[in-house]
N, C-alpha and C positions, 0 to 999 in steps of 0.2 A: 504493500500500500504506500510505502514511503515515497516511491518513485512517482506516484500520482498525487501526492499530497501538496496542494498549492499552499502558499502562505496563508495563514489564518486571517481573520478579520482584523482591522486596525486595532481593535481593543483586545483581541485574544489571538495574537499572532502565532503563538507556539502550541495552540491546542486545537486539534482537528475536531474532536467530538464536541467541545464547547462551542466552537464556531458553527458546526453543523446544527446543534440544538438551538442556538440563538437565532440562526438564520431561518430555520423552519418555524420557530415560535413567532418571530416578528412578521414573517410573510403571511402565516396563517391568520394572525389576528390583525393584519393590516396596519402595522406600526412602522413600516419602512420609510420614515420621514425624519426630518431634523428633530432631535439630534441622534436618533437611534440607528441611522445608517452606518455608523462606525462599528456596530455590533454584528453586521451581516455581510455575507458574501452576496454578490449580485446574481441571483438565480436567473434573472432575465433583465435586460436593460429597460424593459417597459413595465414589468410586473409591479413596480412600486406604485404605479398610478392607482391600483386598487385601494391603496391607503388613502389617497386623496378622495377617491370615490366614497369610501366609508365616512370620511370626515364630512363630506358634503351631505350625506344622508343624515348624519347626526346633527348637522347645522340646520337642516331644512325646517323642522317644526317651528323653532323659535323665530327663524327668519320669515317664514311664511305668515305666521301669526302677526308679526310686527307689521309687515306690509298690508295684511288684511285689515288690521285695526287702524292703521295710520294713513294709508295711501289709496285704498280701494276707490276706484272711479275718480281719482284726482290726477288728471292727466299732466298738468303743469308741474305738480309736485314730483311725480314720477320721473318726468323728463329731467328735472333739476338733480334728482338723486342719481339717475343714470349718468348724466354728464359729469357730475361730481366724482363718481366712482371711476369713470374712465380717465379723468384728469389725475386722480390718485394713482391709477395703474401706470400711466405714463411717467409720473413723478418717481414712482418706485423703480421703474426700469431704467430711467435716465440716471438716477442716483447710483444704482447698482453698477451700471456701465462705467461711470466715471470713477467709482471706487476701485473696480477690479481691472480696468483696461490696462493698467500699468503693472500688472503682476509680473514678477521676474521671470525671465526666460531661462532655459537650460544654460548652465555655465560649466563647461568642461566636465560634463557628466555628473554634476552635483545636483541630485534630485531633492535633497533635503531643503534647499533654499525655497523651493516652490511649494513644499508640502502644505504649509499653513494656508497659503493662498488657495490651493486646490480645495482644502477643507472648507474654507470660507465661501468659495463659489458654489460648491455642492450644497452647503448649508442653506445658502440663499435659494438655490434651485428647488430644494426639497422642503422648503418652509411652507407648511400647509396653508396658513392664512393668505399668503400671496396668490395661491391657486384658488382658494375659496372665494376670493374677490370676484372671479369670473362667474362663479356659481350664483353669487348674489346679484350680479348684473343680469344674469339670465332670469332670475326670479322677478326682478324689477321690470324687465322687458316683457315678461309674460303678463304681469299686472297691467302694464301700459297697453299691451295689445287688447286685453279684456276691457280696459277703460275706453279706448279709442275705437275699437272694432273697425279697422280699416277696410276689411272685406265687405262690410255692409254699407259703405258710402257709395254714392253714385259715381264717384271718380276713382273707384278701386283699381281701374286699369292702370293708373299712374304707377302703382306699386309694382306692376310688371316691368315697367321700364327701369325702375330703381333696382329691382332684383337682377335684371339682365345687365345693367350697368356695373353692379358690384361683381357679377360673374366675370365680365370682360376684364375688369381691373385685376382680379385675382389670377385669371389666366395669363394676363400680360406680365405680371410680376413672376409667375411661375416659369414662363418661357424665358424671361430675361435671366433668371437664375440658371436655367439649364444651359443657355448659350454662353455663359461665362467660361465654361470649360470644366475640366476635372479638378479634383482636389490637388492643391500644391504639395501636399505631404509626400505623395508618391509619384505623381505623374509629371509634374512640370513645376520645378521650384522657382522658375522665373516668371510664372504667370501671375499677373496682377488682376485680381477680381474686382471689377469696377463697382460692384454692389456691396463691397465689404470695406470697412475702414482698415487702415494699415495695421492697427494693433491686432486685429482679428485675422491677419493674413501673413503671419510671420512663420518662417521655417523653424525658428528656434523656440516657438511657443510651446509651452507644456501641454497644449491642447485644452487648457483651462479658459484662456481668454476667448479663443474662437468659439467655444461652446457657450459661454455666457452671452456672446453676441448673437449666436443662433437662437438661443432661448428667448432673449429679450426682444430681438427683432421680430420673431414670429408673434409674440404677444402684443406688439405694437399695433397689430392689425385688428385688435379687439373691436374698435369702433366700426370698422368696415364689416367685419363678420357679423356683428350684432345687427347692424342695419340690414345686411343680406338675409339673415334668418327671419327677421321681422317682415321683410318684404316678401320672401318666399312663402311665408305662412298665409298670405292672402290667396295663394293659388293662381296668381296672375303672372303672365309673361311666359316666354319660351323656356326659361330655366326651370320654372315650377312644372311646366308641362313635361319637360324632359325627365325630371326627377320623379314624376308620378308614375313612370312606367313600372308595371308590375315586377319586371325582372330586377329593377333597381330597388324599388321600395319594399317589395315583399320577399324577394329571393336573396339579394345581396346585402341589403341594409341590416338585417338582423345579425349578420356575421361581423359587422364593422368593428365592434369593440374587441372581440376576440382576435381579429386580425391585428389590431394595434398591439395587444398584449403579447401575442405569440409569434409574430413574424420573424423576429430575430432568432428565436429558439428553433423554429422549423428550418430556417435557412442554415443554421449551424449543423443540424443533424443531417440535412440534405448533403452538405459539404462532406460530412464524415462518411456517409454511406457511399457517395460517388467518388471519393478520393481515399480508398483504403490505404493505410500506411502513412498518410500525410494529414492526419486530423488537424483541425484548425487550432491546435495548441491552446486548448481552452483551459485545462486545469493543471497541466504539468509545468507550464512556464508562466512567468510573470506576463500579464497582458500589457499591451501598449496603453490601453485606456482602462482606468479603474472603474469609471462610471461612464456609460454610453460610448458610442464610437461614431465618429464622422465618416468612417470608411465603410464601403459596401462589402457585401459578401463576395469574396474573390472567385467568381465563376464566370463562364463565358456568357456573352450577351444573349445568346439564343436559349439559355437555360432560365431566363427571367420568367417566361410564361409558365414553365414547369413549377418553379418555386411559388409563383403567385397562386397557381392552381392548388398546390399542396397546402399553402397557408389558408386559403378559403375552405378547402375540404376539412382541414383540421378544425377551423373555427366553426364550421357547420356541425361537425361532430360534437364539439363542446356545447353548442347551442341546443342540439337535440338531447344530449346526455344530461344537461343541467336540470331540466324539469323532472326527469326520472329520478335523479338523486334527491331532489327536493321532496318529491312525493314519498320516497322511501323514508327520509328523515321525518317528514310530517307524520307518516304512519307510525313510526316509532314513538314520536312525541305524543301522538293521539292515544296510543295504547297506554303510555305512561300516565297520561292525564285521566283516562278512564279508570285505571287501577287506583289512582290516588283519590278520585272523586266518587268511588264506590259504584262505578258503572254508568254514571251520567255522562253521556256523550255531548260534545259541543253542538252537534247538529240538533239535539233535542232541546237545547236551551231556548228560552223565549227570544224570538227574533228581535223584538223591540229592545230588549236589554242588550243583546249583542250589538245592535246598531248603535245604541247609546255609548257602549264601551269603546267601539271603534272610533266614533266621532270625537269623543272626549280624548282619546289617545292621540288623535291627529291634531286637534285644534286647541285642546284645553278647555273647550266649552261643553258643559253638560246640557244637551239639547232637550227641549220638549218636543212632543210629536207634531205640534202645529208650527214648529220653526220651518222657515223656508230654507232651501239649499244655500242661498246667499247669506242668510243670517248665520248659518253655521260655517261660512267660508268654503262651501263645497259647490261653488258654481263651476264654470267650465275648467278652471285651473286645477281645483282639488278633486274633481270627480274621478278622473282616471286612477288616482291613488286609492280612493275609497273603493272603487270597483275591484282593484287588485286585492285589497284586504278582505273584501267580502268573498271573493272567489277562494281565497285561502281558508277562510273560516268555514264556509259552507262547501265542502268538497264534493258533494253529490250533485250540485247544480253549478251552472256557469252563467255569469252575467257579463254584459258589455256596457260601456257608457251609454250607448244608444238605448238600452233597455231601461235605464234609470233617468235619462235626461228629461223624460216627459213628466216625472214626478214633481209636484209643486212643493210638497212638504216632506219631512222625514217620515210622517205617518204613511204618506203615499208610497214611499220607498219600501217600507215594511210590508205593505200589502202586496207590492210587486214580488218581493222576495218570498213571502208566504205562498203566493200563488205558484211560483216556480217550484218551491219545495213540494207542494201538494201534487203538482204535475209529475215531478220526479218520483214521488212515492207511488203514484198510480201506475207509472211505467216500470216500477220495480227496481229503480236505481238506488 
């Protein structure tokens, strides 16, 4: 084993088993963020994002309730909040760039000089609140959409031009980056990339400065992408029509998050399988990059489609496997609850009480049956989350937002659910 033992984590450099335990523990519980990244190996360059995802889920209830109580149907206030958050985002990114852009270069093979700078840059990158900022902007934008309802205006077609304009700008920037040429690290040390500052284009860089530029530069597009998503949501324009295709929206779209998480891992194993005897030096030797890598998988260009297909196939497998595993876990939990409650199943509990418990858990409001959906904060924004929780709680029936959107009050929703349960019982489900 010693020949395959890579250096331990920064905090446990001499212990394989402690490094392994801490890595698995931190990734399983979604803790791969600042400052705990020093306790882990990088299982995958992108799996850390699950930690941010969990943080956003934890942040959602209090943030949603704050917007619901303070800003609902207040278009101007929401606009001011969104603009303020975007200015804050730009200020954070600009400040980080000017702090880190002069990080020391390699100096005669002395790696220690740049170590603390690399830790600082990675700490900034994996600092949860800086990523949660975009989540809050998204919530505010959803409330703005609900307040303004652009698709219901007579001039809704204008948003189609806005969406298509944003699409054109994003494509233009993408092609401009592609036409710059390949990375200076390996292919052309004399190449000057015209869309990068000199500090982020140095051969002697520790790869810290160029990565902080890449991360910050991409996040500078937040105002444009927010406007783009807002405009696309109206369904107007060529871009929205293109993305509405079933192949994109129903076949490929569900795989997108898993593609993001696993594409680097799948590419590595593809390289290992197709290059026997020359594995991608993943664990036996020190890697050039401790966190992330600006360099592509070193395969021939014609293998690109094969790798993309494998990534999508693996992502689809994960997408199909996840509900099965969730049902198994739910079944185990259900059996445990039934045993603990003396045989009373969740399905047999009073629907009204279950509904009250769910709504109170989501919003902090204990509703009466004559409350409207909006009074509980369950209008168009919160309804999908409510539907997901109802489907989980009542496993023998299935609901969609369309089934419940016609309900005016919580009592109406209870009647719809009871009717669905009775129908399921009649059918022997």
